[in-house]
C-alpha positions, 0 to 999 in steps of 0.5 A: 402852199407856204405863206410867211409874214415878218416884221423885219424892223429894217430889212437891212438890219434883218439881212445882217442877222441872217435874213437870206440864210433864213429865207433859204431854209424857211422856203416860203412860196409867198413872203410878206414883209413889214417895216422894211425901212428901205427903198431901191436906192438903199438896198443891194440888187440881190435884196431888191430883185432877188433871184427866183422871186417877183417882188412888189415894194411899197416903200414909205415916202419918209426915208428909213420908215415903215413900208411893206413888201410882198415876194412871190416865187417865180413859179406862181405868176402874179400881179400886184397892187400897192396901197389901200386907198388911204392917203396917209397910210399909202404915204407910209407904205402900209399895204402891198398885195399879190394876186396869184391865179387862185389866191390874193395875199396882202402884206399889211402894217397897222400903226402902233399907238404906243408913243402917245395919244396922237399916234393912237388917234392915227391908229384908230383912224387907220383901223376905221379905214381897214375895217371896210377894206377887209370887209370888201376883200371878204365879200369878193369871194376870192381866197385871200390871206391878209398877213402882217403886223397888226399891232394888237394882241387879241386875247389874254392868251396872246399876251404874257401880262394881260391885266397890266396891259389893259390900258396900253396901246395894243391891248385896249378894249376897243382894239381887241373888239375890232379884232373880234368883229373881224373874226365874227365876220368870217375871217380866220385867225390862221395861227389860232385855227391851227393851234387853238390852245397854244400860248405863243408870241411873235414880238418881244420888247427889246427891254428887260430881257423880254425875249429871253423870259418870253414876255411877249405879245402875239401881234403878227397875224395871218387872216384867211377867208373861209375858202382857205384851208389851214393845214398848219401854222407856226411861229419861229421864235428863235429866228432872231431876225428882228424883235418880231418872229416870222409867222408861217402857214401852210394852206390849201384852197378849198377846190369847191370854193375857188373864185371864178 
C-alpha cells in the first residue's frame, strides 16, 4: 500500500500547478493533505468529491487558512475521524483520520512558530497536546501512520544549515527533543528507516533561490507504529506543487501483529 503526504500550501494553488495530473501519476492509495486553505464552498466538485476516492475534510473555521484532509481510494472501505480533541487545534482543522480495515492513517498539521513568540507558544501548546495523543495511538496496538507537516527538522541531517538555525523555530532543542522522545517511544520515522544515510529535504523557503540551491528542511514526515513494515519511502523533490514536496511510503502490515 502506498501512502503519500503533501502540504499543498493551498489546494487550489496546487491544482493550478498540476495537482490532478500529479495525483494520476503518483497513484497513492491514501493521500494526506495539509494546509488545504479551502472548504466545500470554494472547491469545485471534482476536487471536493474526486471520482474513485472517499475524502474526509477538516477545514479551518477561518477562511483560507490551515486545514487538513485525508483521501482514501474506494477500493479500501474506511470510516473517518475529524479532530484530535484540542479546541483551538480543531478550530484550525489540524487533524483528519481514516480508519481502514487493518490500518489507521492520520493527516496532521502542526503549527509553525516562525512568526514570533506568540506563535511559538501556541506551537508548544499543541505539541504538549499531541504528545499524549500520539502515545494513545501507539498504545492502541492498531497499525497506524501519522503523516504530515510537523514543522520540525529532527537532526542536522534534516536541514541544510544546522548551526545557524539552532535558535530558529523548527530546529529548536526543545522541538527536536520532542521528536526524539516520539521515536524512542516506538514510532518509526518512515523515511529515515528506508533511507538511513540519505540527505533530502521536503520544504524550501520561497526566498533566495532556496529550492534551486537545495537549501531545505525535512519537516514533512510519516510516523509509523512498529507493526507497520516500511518497504520504501521517497520525497518527490521536483513535483513543484507547493513549497513542500510530496513524501510517500510503500508499507505492509506485519501479519502476525495485526490488530484484532
